[in-house]
C-alpha positions in Angstrom: -0.2 -0.3 -0.1 1.5 3.3 -0.7 0.6 7.1 -0.8 2.4 10.6 -0.7 2.3 12.4 3.3 0.2 15.2 1.5 -2.8 12.8 0.6 -2.5 11.1 4.1 -2.8 15.2 5.5 -5.9 15.1 3.4 -7.4 12.6 5.8 -5.3 13.3 9.5 -4.9 16.8 11.1 -1.7 16.1 12.3 1.8 18.3 13.2 4.0 15.2 13.3 7.1 15.1 11.3 7.7 12.3 8.7 10.0 10.5 11.3 7.0 10.2 14.0 4.5 9.6 11.4 7.0 6.5 10.5 7.6 5.2 13.6 4.0 5.1 14.5 3.0 2.7 11.6 5.7 0.5 12.9 4.3 0.9 16.9 0.6 -0.3 15.6 1.2 -3.3 13.1 1.7 -1.4 9.8 5.3 -1.8 8.8 7.1 0.1 6.9 8.4 -1.5 3.9 10.5 2.1 2.1 10.7 5.3 2.3 10.7 7.5 -1.3 12.1 10.9 -2.1 11.4 11.5 -5.7 13.1 15.0 -5.1 16.0 13.8 -4.2 16.6 12.3 -7.7 15.5 15.2 -9.8 17.7 17.9 -7.3 19.9 18.8 -9.9 17.2 19.4 -12.8 16.4 23.3 -13.4 13.3 25.1 -15.2 15.2 26.4 -18.6 14.0 28.3 -20.9 14.7 27.9 -24.8 16.2 31.4 -26.3 16.9 30.3 -29.6 16.0 27.0 -31.8 17.4 26.3 -35.4 18.2 23.5 -38.0 21.5 21.6 -37.1 23.6 22.4 -40.2 24.5 19.1 -40.0 22.0 17.0 -39.3 18.3 16.7 -40.6 17.0 15.6 -37.2 18.5 17.7 -34.7 17.9 21.1 -33.4 20.4 23.7 -32.4 19.1 25.7 -29.1 20.6 28.4 -27.1 19.1 27.3 -23.3 18.9 30.0 -20.9 18.8 28.3 -17.3 19.0 31.1 -15.3 22.4 31.9 -14.2 23.0 34.8 -17.0 24.6 32.1 -19.9 23.2 30.8 -22.6 24.4 27.4 -23.0 24.4 25.7 -26.8 22.5 22.3 -26.5 21.8 19.5 -29.2 18.2 18.3 -29.5 16.3 15.5 -31.5 13.0 15.9 -29.5 10.0 17.3 -32.2 8.7 19.5 -30.4 12.1 21.8 -29.3 11.6 24.9 -30.4 12.0 28.5 -29.4 10.1 30.3 -26.2 9.3 27.4 -24.8 10.5 26.0 -20.9 11.2 23.0 -20.2 13.6 20.9 -17.9 17.6 21.0 -18.7 20.5 19.0 -16.9 23.7 20.5 -16.7 26.9 18.3 -16.8 27.9 15.9 -14.0 23.9 15.8 -13.0 22.6 11.9 -13.0 20.2 10.9 -15.6 17.8 8.6 -13.8 15.6 7.4 -16.8 19.1 6.4 -19.3 21.4 5.7 -15.9 24.1 7.8 -17.3 25.7 10.7 -15.7 26.2 13.8 -18.2 28.6 15.1 -19.5 29.4 18.2 -22.4 30.5 17.1 -25.7 30.3 18.0 -29.2 27.4 16.6 -31.6 28.4 16.4 -35.2 30.4 19.6 -34.8 27.7 21.7 -32.3 28.8 22.3 -28.9 26.3 20.4 -26.5 26.7 22.1 -23.1 23.2 20.2 -21.2 21.3 18.4 -21.5 16.6 18.8 -22.4 14.7 16.0 -20.7 11.6 13.9 -21.2 9.5 12.6 -18.8 11.2 9.2 -19.2 14.2 10.6 -19.2 13.1 11.9 -15.8 11.9 8.8 -14.7 8.3 10.1 -14.0 6.4 8.2 -16.4 6.8 6.6 -19.8 6.8 9.4 -22.2 9.3 10.1 -24.6 8.2 11.6 -27.7 9.5 14.8 -27.0 10.9 17.3 -23.8 8.9 18.0 -21.2 6.7 21.4 -21.6 5.9 23.7 -19.0 3.7 26.5 -18.7 4.9 30.0 -19.6 5.2 31.0 -15.8 7.5 28.5 -14.8 10.4 30.2 -12.6 13.7 30.2 -15.1 16.4 28.5 -12.5 14.6 27.6 -10.3 14.4 23.3 -9.3 11.6 21.7 -11.0 11.3 19.0 -8.4 10.5 21.7 -5.7 8.2 24.2 -8.6 6.2 20.3 -9.5 5.7 19.5 -5.7 7.6 16.2 -5.8 9.6 16.7 -2.8 6.3 14.8 -1.5 7.6 11.8 0.4 6.0 8.5 -1.0 5.1 6.3 2.0 5.1 2.3 1.8 3.4 -0.1 4.1 3.1 -3.8 4.5 -0.5 -4.3 5.5 -1.8 -8.2 7.2 -4.5 -10.1 4.8 -6.9 -9.1 7.7 -6.7 -5.6 7.5 -8.7 -4.4 4.6 -9.4 -1.2 6.1 -6.2 -0.7 5.9 -5.7 -0.4 2.4 -7.2 3.0 2.1 -5.6 6.1 2.8 -8.9 7.3 5.0 -7.9 3.5 7.1 -4.3 4.4 8.3 -5.5 8.2 9.0 -7.9 6.6 10.9 -5.6 3.9 12.9 -2.3 7.3 13.6 -5.2 9.2 14.4 -6.2 6.7 17.1 -2.7 6.1 18.4 -2.4 10.0 19.5 -0.6 11.1 16.5 -3.1 14.3 15.2 -7.2 14.7 14.9 -8.7 12.2 12.0 -10.9 14.9 9.8 -14.7 14.2 9.4 -15.8 12.5 5.8 -18.9 14.3 4.3 -20.8 12.7 1.4 -23.2 15.1 -0.2 -25.9 13.7 -1.8 -26.4 14.2 -5.9 -29.7 15.2 -7.0 -31.0 12.8 -10.2 -31.6 14.6 -12.8 -33.3 11.5 -14.9 -34.2 8.2 -14.7 -31.5 5.9 -15.1 -31.2 3.8 -18.4 -29.5 0.8 -17.3 -30.5 -1.4 -14.7 -28.7 -4.3 -11.7 -30.7 -7.6 -12.1 -28.9 -10.2 -10.1 -28.9 -13.8 -11.7 -27.7 -16.4 -8.9 -27.6 -14.9 -4.6 -24.0 -16.4 -5.2 -22.6 -14.2 -7.7 -23.1 -10.3 -5.5 -24.9 -9.5 -2.3 -25.3 -5.9 -3.3 -24.8 -3.8 -5.6 -25.7 -0.2 -7.2 -25.5 1.7 -10.2 -25.6 5.4 -11.2 -25.9 6.9 -15.1 -24.1 10.2 -15.8 -24.3 11.8 -19.0 -22.8 15.0 -20.6 -19.5 14.2 -19.4 -16.8 15.5 -21.3 -13.9 12.5 -20.3 -10.1 14.2 -20.9 -7.2 14.1 -19.3 -7.3 13.9 -15.3 -6.0 17.7 -13.4 -2.8 17.5 -12.3 -2.7 17.2 -8.7 -4.9 13.8 -9.5 -2.4 12.7 -11.9 0.6 13.4 -9.5 -0.8 11.0 -6.6 -1.7 8.1 -8.6 2.2 8.7 -10.5 3.2 8.7 -7.4 2.3 5.5 -6.4 3.2 3.9 -9.4 -0.1 4.4 -11.7 -0.5 5.3 -14.7 -2.8 8.0 -15.4 -5.5 7.3 -18.3 -8.1 9.5 -18.4 -10.5 11.5 -15.7 -13.0 9.0 -15.7 -10.5 5.7 -14.4 -8.2 8.0 -12.7 -11.3 8.8 -10.7 -12.2 4.9 -9.8 -8.6 4.1 -9.0 -8.6 6.9 -6.7 -11.7 6.2 -4.6 -9.7 2.6 -4.9 -6.6 3.7 -2.6 -8.0 6.8 -1.1 -11.3 5.3 0.6 -10.8 1.6 -0.1 -13.5 1.0 -2.2 -13.2 -0.3 -6.0 -15.1 0.9 -8.7 -16.1 0.5 -12.7 -17.7 2.9 -15.0 -19.2 1.5 -18.6 -19.2 3.4 -21.5 -23.2 3.1 -21.7 -22.8 4.2 -25.4 -21.2 0.1 -25.4 -23.1 -1.4 -23.5 -26.1 -3.6 -24.7 -29.3 -3.7 -23.6 -31.2 -1.6 -20.7 -29.8 -5.0 -17.9 -26.8 -5.6 -16.6 -26.4 -8.9 -14.8 -24.5 -10.2 -12.4 -24.2 -14.1 -12.2 -21.9 -16.8 -12.5 -19.6 -17.9 -15.4 -21.4 -20.5 -17.9 -19.6 -22.7 -20.8 -17.9 -21.1 -23.5 -18.5 -17.2 -21.9 -15.1 -15.4 -23.1 -14.4 -11.5 -22.6 -11.0 -9.4 -23.7 -9.8 -7.5 -20.6 -8.9 -3.8 -20.4 -5.2 -5.9 -19.6 -5.3 -7.2 -23.1 -6.3 -10.7 -22.1 -8.6 -12.9 -22.6 -10.7 -14.5 -20.1 -12.8 -17.8 -20.1 -15.1 -17.6 -16.6 -15.5 -20.9 -14.7 -19.2 -21.5 -12.7 -17.3 -20.6 -10.1 -16.5 -16.6 -11.3 -18.4 -13.7 -10.9 -19.5 -12.3 -13.9 -21.8 -9.4 -15.1 -23.4 -9.1 -18.6 -25.0 -7.6 -20.8 -26.8 -8.6 -23.9 -23.7 -8.8 -26.2 -22.2 -11.2 -23.3 -19.6 -11.0 -20.5 -18.3 -7.2 -20.1 -15.9 -8.3 -16.7 -14.5 -9.8 -14.4 -16.2 -8.6 -11.3 -14.1 -6.8 -8.8 -11.2 -8.4 -10.7 -10.4 -6.7 -14.3 -13.1 -4.8 -16.5 -13.5 -5.4 -20.1 -12.2 -4.2 -23.1 -14.9 -3.2 -25.5 -17.6 -1.4 -22.7 -14.4 0.6 -21.1 -14.1 4.2 -21.5 -12.0 6.9 -23.6 -12.1 10.5 -25.0 -15.3 9.2 -26.9 -17.3 8.8 -23.5 -19.9 10.6 -23.4 -22.5 8.9 -20.9 -21.4 6.3 -18.3 -23.0 3.7 -15.6 -20.9 3.9 -12.3 -20.7 0.4 -11.1 -20.5 0.0 -6.5 -20.9 -3.7 -5.7 -20.2 -6.1 -2.8 -19.3 -9.4 -3.3 -18.4 -12.7 -1.2 -14.4 -12.2 -0.2 -13.8 -15.6 -0.6 -15.7 -16.4 -4.0 -13.3 -13.3 -5.4 -9.4 -14.6 -3.8 -10.5 -18.0 -5.6 -11.7 -16.0 -8.8 -8.3 -13.8 -8.4 -6.2 -17.0 -7.7 -7.7 -19.0 -10.5 -7.6 -17.0 -13.2 -3.8 -15.4 -12.0 -4.7 -12.0 -11.5 -3.7 -9.3 -9.0 -5.4 -6.2 -9.4 -5.7 -3.2 -6.6 -9.6 -4.4 -6.4 -9.6 -8.0 -6.6 -6.5 -7.0 -3.2 -9.6 -5.1 -1.3 -12.6 -6.9 -2.6 -11.5 -10.2 -1.5 -10.5 -8.6 2.3 -13.7 -7.5 2.8 -15.4 -4.0 2.3 -17.3 -1.8 4.2 -20.7 -3.2 3.7 -22.7 0.1 5.0 -21.3 2.3 2.7 -22.7 2.0 -0.7 -24.9 4.4 -1.2 -21.8 7.2 0.3 -19.5 5.7 -1.8 -21.4 6.1 -5.4 -22.5 9.7 -4.2 -18.8 10.8 -3.5 -17.5 8.9 -7.0 -20.7 10.5 -8.3 -19.8 14.1 -7.2 -16.4 14.1 -8.1 -16.9 12.8 -12.1 -19.1 16.1 -12.1 -16.9 17.9 -11.0 -14.0 17.1 -13.1 -16.2 16.0 -16.4 -19.3 17.8 -15.6 -22.9 15.9 -16.5 -26.0 15.5 -14.7 -26.9 12.3 -12.9 -29.2 9.4 -13.2 -31.4 7.8 -10.5 -30.0 4.9 -8.6 -30.1 1.5 -9.9 -30.0 -1.4 -7.3 -30.7 -4.9 -6.8 -29.9 -7.3 -3.8 -29.6 -5.5 0.1 -27.0 -4.3 2.7 -26.4 -7.4 4.5 -27.0 -7.9 8.6 -23.3 -6.6 9.5 -24.0 -5.2 12.9 -21.8 -7.4 15.7 -20.7 -7.2 19.0 -17.7 -8.2 20.8 -16.6 -8.7 24.6 -13.2 -7.5 26.2 -12.7 -8.5 29.8 -10.2 -6.8 31.6 -8.3 -9.2 33.3 -7.5 -10.5 29.3 -4.8 -7.8 28.6 -2.5 -8.4 31.3 -3.1 -12.3 31.4 -2.9 -12.9 27.9 -1.3 -9.6 26.2 1.5 -9.6 29.0 0.2 -6.1 29.5 -0.7 -3.6 32.2 -2.6 -1.4 30.3 -5.7 0.1 32.1 -9.1 -0.9 32.0 -9.8 3.1 30.5 -7.1 3.2 28.4 -8.4 0.2 26.7 -11.8 1.2 26.0 -10.9 4.7 25.1 -8.3 3.2 22.5 -11.2 1.1 20.6 -13.6 4.6 20.9 -10.5 6.1 18.7 -10.8 3.6 16.6 -14.2 3.5 15.8 -16.1 1.4 18.2 -19.1 2.2 20.4 -19.6 0.7 23.7 -22.8 -1.2 24.3 -22.0 -1.9 28.3 -19.6 -1.9 30.8 -18.8 -3.1 34.1 -15.3 -3.5 36.0 -14.5 -6.7 34.9 -15.4 -5.9 31.2 -16.9 -3.5 28.3 -19.0 -5.2 25.4 -18.6 -3.0 21.3 -20.0 -2.4 18.8 -18.3 -3.1 15.8 -17.6 -0.6 13.4 -18.5 -1.5 9.6 -15.3 -1.2 8.3 -13.7 -3.5 10.3 -14.9 -6.8 9.0 -11.9 -8.3 10.8 -13.0 -8.4 14.3 -15.9 -11.1 15.8 -16.5 -11.7 12.2 -18.7 -15.0 11.5 -18.5 -13.9 7.7 -22.2 -14.3 7.7 -22.3 -10.5 6.1 -20.3 -11.7 3.1 -21.8 -15.7 2.8 -23.5 -15.4 -0.8 -23.9 -19.0 -1.5 -22.0 -20.7 0.6 -18.2 -19.5 0.0 -17.2 -19.2 3.7 -14.1 -20.5 4.4 -14.9 -24.3 6.4 -13.0 -26.9 8.3 -10.9 -29.8 7.2 -13.4 -32.5 5.7 -12.7 -35.9 7.6 -11.9 -34.3 10.9 -14.3 -36.1 13.8 -17.4 -34.1 14.1 -17.5 -33.7 17.6 -13.9 -32.5 18.0 -14.9 -30.0 14.6 -18.3 -28.8 16.5 -15.4 -28.4 19.9 -13.2 -26.2 17.7 -15.7 -24.4 16.1 -17.6 -23.3 19.5 -14.0 -22.9 21.2 -12.5 -20.5 18.5 -16.7 -18.6 18.0 -15.8 -17.6 22.0 -12.5 -16.8 21.7 -11.7 -15.0 18.5 -13.7 -12.2 18.7 -12.1 -11.3 22.4 -9.2 -11.7 21.2 -9.9 -9.5 18.4 -10.5 -6.6 20.8 -7.1 -7.2 22.6 -4.8 -7.3 19.5 -6.1 -3.8 18.9 -5.7 -2.5 22.5 -2.4 -3.6 22.8 -1.1 -2.2 19.0 -2.3 1.1 19.7 -0.6 1.4 22.9 2.6 -0.2 20.9 3.5 -3.4 19.6 7.5 -2.7 20.6 5.3 -2.6 24.3 5.1 -5.4 24.7 7.4 -7.7 27.0 9.1 -10.5 25.5 8.3 -13.9 27.4 10.3 -17.4 26.8 8.1 -20.3 25.8 8.3 -22.4 28.9 10.7 -25.0 28.1 9.3 -28.9 28.4 12.1 -30.1 30.0 16.0 -30.1 30.9 17.1 -31.5 27.7 15.6 -30.3 24.7 14.2 -33.2 22.5 16.1 -35.0 19.6 14.9 -32.6 16.8 15.8 -35.9 14.1 14.2 -39.5 14.4 16.2 -42.1 13.9 16.4 -43.2 11.0 17.2 -39.2 9.9 20.2 -40.1 12.5 21.0 -42.9 11.3 21.4 -41.4 7.7 23.4 -38.7 8.7 26.1 -40.6 10.2 26.4 -43.2 7.8 27.3 -39.9 5.3 29.8 -38.7 7.9 31.3 -42.6 7.9 31.9 -43.1 4.6 33.0 -39.5 3.8 35.5 -40.3 6.4 36.6 -43.1 4.1 37.6 -41.6 1.0 33.9 -42.2 -0.7 32.9 -38.6 -2.6 28.5 -38.0 -2.2 26.6 -38.8 -5.1 22.7 -37.4 -5.9 21.8 -39.6 -8.9 18.6 -40.4 -10.0 16.2 -42.8 -8.3 15.2 -44.3 -12.0 17.0 -45.5 -14.8 16.9 -47.4 -18.8 15.1 -50.5 -18.1 17.3 -52.9 -19.5 20.4 -51.3 -17.0 17.6 -51.7 -14.2 16.4 -55.7 -14.7 20.2 -56.2 -14.1 20.4 -55.2 -10.8 17.2 -56.7 -10.0 13.3 -57.5 -10.9 11.3 -54.6 -13.2 7.9 -54.8 -12.2 5.4 -52.9 -14.5 4.2 -51.3 -11.1 7.9 -49.6 -11.0 7.5 -48.3 -14.8 7.6 -44.3 -15.1 4.2 -43.7 -17.2 5.5 -39.9 -18.1 9.8 -40.2 -18.1 11.8 -37.3 -18.4 13.8 -38.8 -20.9 13.4 -42.2 -22.8 16.3 -44.1 -21.0 14.9 -43.4 -17.4 11.8 -45.1 -17.5 12.7 -47.6 -14.3 12.0 -46.9 -10.8 15.8 -48.0 -10.0 16.3 -51.8 -7.2 19.2 -50.7 -5.9 21.1 -46.9 -5.8 23.8 -49.7 -6.5 22.7 -49.3 -10.6 22.6 -45.4 -10.8 26.8 -45.2 -9.0 27.5 -47.6 -11.4 26.5 -46.0 -14.3 27.7 -42.7 -12.6 31.3 -43.6 -12.2 31.7 -45.6 -15.4 30.6 -42.2 -16.8 33.2 -40.4 -14.7 35.8 -43.5 -16.3 34.7 -43.0 -19.7 36.4 -39.1 -19.5 39.7 -40.1 -17.4 38.6 -40.3 -14.1 39.4 -44.1 -13.9 39.4 -44.4 -10.1 36.2 -43.0 -8.4 34.9 -44.7 -5.4 30.9 -43.0 -4.7 28.5 -43.0 -2.1 25.2 -42.0 -1.8 22.0 -42.4 0.9 19.2 -42.7 -1.2 16.3 -45.4 -1.4 15.8 -48.9 -3.3 12.2 -49.2 -5.0 10.8 -52.5 -4.4 7.2 -51.2 -4.6 5.4 -48.0 -5.2 4.0 -47.7 -1.7 6.1 -46.2 1.5 7.2 -49.3 2.8 8.3 -50.4 -0.8 11.2 -47.6 -0.8 14.1 -49.1 1.2 16.4 -46.6 2.6 19.8 -47.5 1.7 23.3 -46.7 2.0 25.1 -47.6 -1.1 28.7 -47.2 -2.5 30.7 -48.6 -5.3 34.3 -48.2 -5.9 35.6 -48.7 -9.7 39.6 -48.6 -10.5 42.9 -48.7 -7.7 44.0 -47.2 -5.2 46.1 -44.0 -5.3 49.8 -44.5 -5.5 51.6 -44.0 -2.2 55.2 -44.1 -1.0 53.7 -46.9 1.6 52.4 -49.6 -0.4 51.9 -50.3 -4.0 48.4 -50.0 -6.0 46.1 -52.1 -6.2 42.5 -52.4 -7.9 40.1 -52.4 -4.9 38.3 -56.1 -4.0 35.4 -57.7 -2.3 37.1 -57.0 1.3 37.5 -53.1 0.8 33.4 -52.7 0.1 33.1 -55.2 3.3 35.5 -52.9 5.0 33.2 -49.6 4.3 30.0 -51.6 4.5 31.3 -52.6 8.3 32.5 -49.8 9.0 28.5 -48.2 9.5 27.6 -50.8 10.6 30.0 -50.7 13.9 29.2 -46.9 13.8 25.3 -47.5 14.1 26.1 -49.8 16.9 26.5 -53.1 15.8 28.2 -55.0 17.6 31.3 -57.7 15.4 30.7 -60.0 17.4 26.4 -60.3 16.2 27.6 -60.2 12.6 27.7 -63.3 10.3 28.6 -63.4 6.7 27.1 -65.7 3.7 27.4 -66.0 0.7 24.2 -65.5 -0.8 24.2 -62.0 -2.4 22.3 -60.9 -5.4 23.3 -62.6 -8.9 24.8 -58.6 -9.5 27.9 -59.5 -7.7 30.7 -61.9 -8.6 29.8 -65.3 -7.1 32.7 -66.3 -4.1 34.0 -62.7 -4.1 31.1 -61.0 -2.4 28.4 -61.9 0.6 25.9 -60.8 2.5 26.2 -59.1 6.5 23.8 -60.7 8.6 22.3 -60.0 12.1 22.8 -63.4 13.2 21.2 -66.4 10.9 18.5 -64.5 8.9 17.9 -61.0 9.4 20.4 -58.7 6.1 22.0 -56.0 7.3 24.3 -55.5 4.2 25.4 -56.5 1.1 29.0 -56.1 -0.7 31.7 -57.5 -2.7 33.2 -57.1 -6.7 30.4 -56.6 -8.9 29.5 -59.6 -12.0 31.6 -58.9 -15.1 28.5 -59.6 -17.1 27.4 -56.3 -15.5 29.9 -54.5 -15.8 30.2 -55.6 -19.9 26.5 -55.1 -20.8 26.7 -51.1 -18.7 30.3 -51.0 -21.4 32.6 -50.6 -17.9 36.1 -51.9 -17.7 36.5 -53.8 -14.6 36.3 -54.8 -11.6 34.4 -52.4 -9.3 32.9 -53.2 -6.2 30.1 -52.5 -4.3 28.0 -52.3 -0.9 24.9 -51.8 0.3 23.9 -50.4 3.8 20.1 -51.6 4.7 19.7 -48.6 6.9 15.6 -49.9 7.7 16.7 -52.9 8.7 19.2 -51.7 11.4 17.8 -52.1 14.7 17.0 -49.3 16.8 20.0 -49.9 19.8 18.8 -50.3 23.7 18.1 -47.3 25.3 20.2 -48.8 28.5 20.8 -46.8 31.6 24.3 -45.2 31.7 27.0 -46.6 34.8 30.5 -46.6 35.5 33.0 -48.8 33.1 33.5 -52.3 34.5 37.1 -52.4 34.3 38.5 -56.1 35.7 40.8 -55.9 38.3 43.2 -58.6 36.8 45.4 -58.7 33.7 43.6 -61.0 30.8 45.2 -64.0 29.5 46.1 -64.2 25.6 46.5 -67.4 24.2 47.5 -69.0 20.3 45.3 -71.6 18.9 45.6 -72.9 15.4 43.5 -74.8 14.6 43.2 -77.1 10.8 40.0 -77.3 9.0 38.8 -77.8 5.8 38.6 -74.7 3.4 35.2 -74.8 2.8 34.4 -74.3 6.6 34.2 -70.5 7.2 36.0 -68.8 10.2 32.8 -67.3 11.7 32.0 -70.4 12.7 35.4 -71.1 14.6 35.0 -67.7 16.3 31.6 -68.6 17.6 32.1 -71.5 18.8 35.2 -70.1 20.5 33.1 -67.4 21.8 30.4 -69.7 23.4 32.8 -72.1 24.9 33.1 -69.7 28.2 31.2 -66.9 27.9 32.0 -65.6 31.4 36.0 -65.9 31.2 36.4 -65.5 27.4 36.2 -61.9 27.0 37.4 -62.0 23.3 38.5 -63.7 20.1 39.8 -63.0 16.5 41.4 -64.2 13.6 44.8 -63.1 13.2 46.5 -65.8 10.3 45.2 -68.3 7.3 47.8 -70.4 5.5 46.9 -73.0 3.4 50.0 -74.2 1.5 52.1 -77.7 0.4 52.6 -78.2 3.9 49.3 -79.0 5.2 46.9 -82.0 3.5 44.6 -81.1 0.8 41.9 -79.1 1.1 43.0 -78.2 4.6 44.1 -74.9 5.9 45.2 -73.8 8.9 43.1 -70.9 10.6 44.6 -69.3 13.6 42.6 -67.4 16.4 44.3 -65.4 19.8 41.4 -66.4 22.4 41.5 -63.4 25.6 40.6 -64.6 29.3 39.6 -62.2 31.8 39.2 -63.3 34.9 37.2 -61.3 37.2 37.4 -62.2 40.8 40.9 -64.0 41.2 43.9 -64.2 39.2 43.9 -67.6 37.0 46.2 -70.5 37.7 47.8 -72.3 35.2 45.9 -74.9 35.9 42.2 -73.3 35.2 43.7 -71.3 32.3 44.8 -74.6 30.8 40.9 -75.8 31.2 39.4 -73.0 29.7 41.6 -73.4 26.7 40.8 -77.2 26.9 37.0 -75.9 26.5 37.4 -73.7 23.9 39.7 -76.5 21.2 36.6 -79.0 22.3 33.5 -76.4 21.2 36.2 -75.6 18.0 36.6 -79.6 17.3 33.0 -80.2 17.6 31.4 -77.4 16.1 34.1 -77.2 12.7 35.6 -80.8 12.8 38.8 -78.8 13.3 42.0 -80.5 14.8 44.2 -78.2 17.2 47.7 -78.2 14.9 50.8 -79.7 17.2 
């Protein structure tokens, strides 16, 4: 919302300075967005007199001028404006002045052999409009040498405020003035509307075809008008707030939109077909060309104004081109209507039209001011354009807008946290236009003024066919009813309290912290989010670069990594080769690594925290931490480079699992990895014998060959959704043994088909009270061993708790370990 300081003073009798007005606007909730001083940019420009004007000797379209800027020196100016002539007065810029319309700083120069010591300016060059057909022409009495900005009255600051959606009354200069007066910054001037005596019967009549289309509409014709440019004061005000003056009739409607917050519309009577204007909802086939040059097709939910020829306007949004007023207009019909705000808002959103009329109609207009506003607009049209008015045509009726609200004084402190006395609170409401209905020591009941439809409003006054805002469908009826009753009970009182608090000053409301729910803050991440973040940090620390790849890929590529059911087919893919949801992030990561390798980056290590898609449901999107390593390790002085192998992938997967709280002793390895892994060089990490937690290994050569990737390549997948949440236990002091542990090395001869984890499990379970740890530290296979046998060496750590163990006790425990391993795996202890 924009307005000038002088415009505000038309409604507010005040001695306050601009700074005081701005500060008060901020404290009462009308936040100041900015203040524009147009005179500052135009300060260097002076009123000039063209003394001589001759044809440029070397250019047909240029004129050589002699210009007086009031300092007694005639300056040579080369000008291309067609209206440049001797004797005229205009606006001149001297060298060093910045010209806002062109963005240049003026310098003295020479144009085709003639010196140019200044510049005569057009309206666009000064940034005051779009006219650049010629230089500005000023009246003959304009004082030569005077500041153009001061003479033109451009020293009037333009104030822009932010208006919240509930404050439709603040989208009017008078509404802003009313708030400032209520805040103690002056006196609101009385507003009187002179009734217009009709001279003839109205030639047009209103009819409301559907009660949902309009609540009330008034109209009056004015004949004998002369439509031309509006007076300078009106043009200046509209230009100051960014509107382009069009003609007197249109400018009057724009002026009322901002001055009193009342959108109006004028129809050229000669262009209206028939004798009736109808308010109705849109129908199939409706179409019209709007004043903004666009064609609109109203829907059955939109309000339109029609004559016998069809749609002439999208009501309260934008008028039609066919009945617009121009210089030939001699009789007009003025519309002043009241619509359902919700329907107007939905129509504007549906068609993407943002107009000043829509902004005010969708917030709700003053339902009691219809007739007064029509009289005021008619009077201004007659004053500016002449003519005489007809009788008023009316349809619909003024809605029952009267309502009351009650404020309990103790709520000012209890809910508002303020110590405003009861008397001051009542005075604040009265200054805003509320009138006291009843009052006692505990509370006050007031009648709400018609222009404040945001206070204690059930919107019943604007309900036109059921477009009121309703609760979300599906809510339990009892809950919905309780919510509605509670809102009705407290909203009106809260509305009054808000008015009292903001007039006292929003910055005076004490700052109060929200009550703490506990000593420690609640976790901000879910366990799933926490697992993903921890996995991301672990993999990045292991030298893998994070990638974000598409969740879909080519169907043929997806088939290499699992099933490609039709239900995971993309119906409208963004590209022909991205038509299938990926079974695993390995599919897209491997292709990304291959593209890097094809461009010279052969050694690539990538990971992604993403989804594997098994079904088109939330449960079928499995969170996965996957990674791919292609090529080999980097060169290093300590070790020779080598190709990545299955153990590198296993190490990555294990690192994530251990970081997420799993114990290595609880993990087992099986060799049933999916078919896109290399058989015999891959595995599955499980919790117990059944629950898979991760897959790892070299990728199958067939997969690499199909994708055109030179191998080998390894990959891993950690199934984040399968990882159980760690048990939450109370932290206690660490259980540190008082005695030294005992370590023994045992080498077993075992069939090469037997996995090492079988020996480890058997050894750990042999004597749980004393066996603290078992680890594999050597594997040997060679000529000295029988065919088909390998040697696996284990380190067994015994941790006594009660006393130091004797040799006999140690040997007894070791014997149990050997027996358990022999029984479980058939291994024999090597001598």
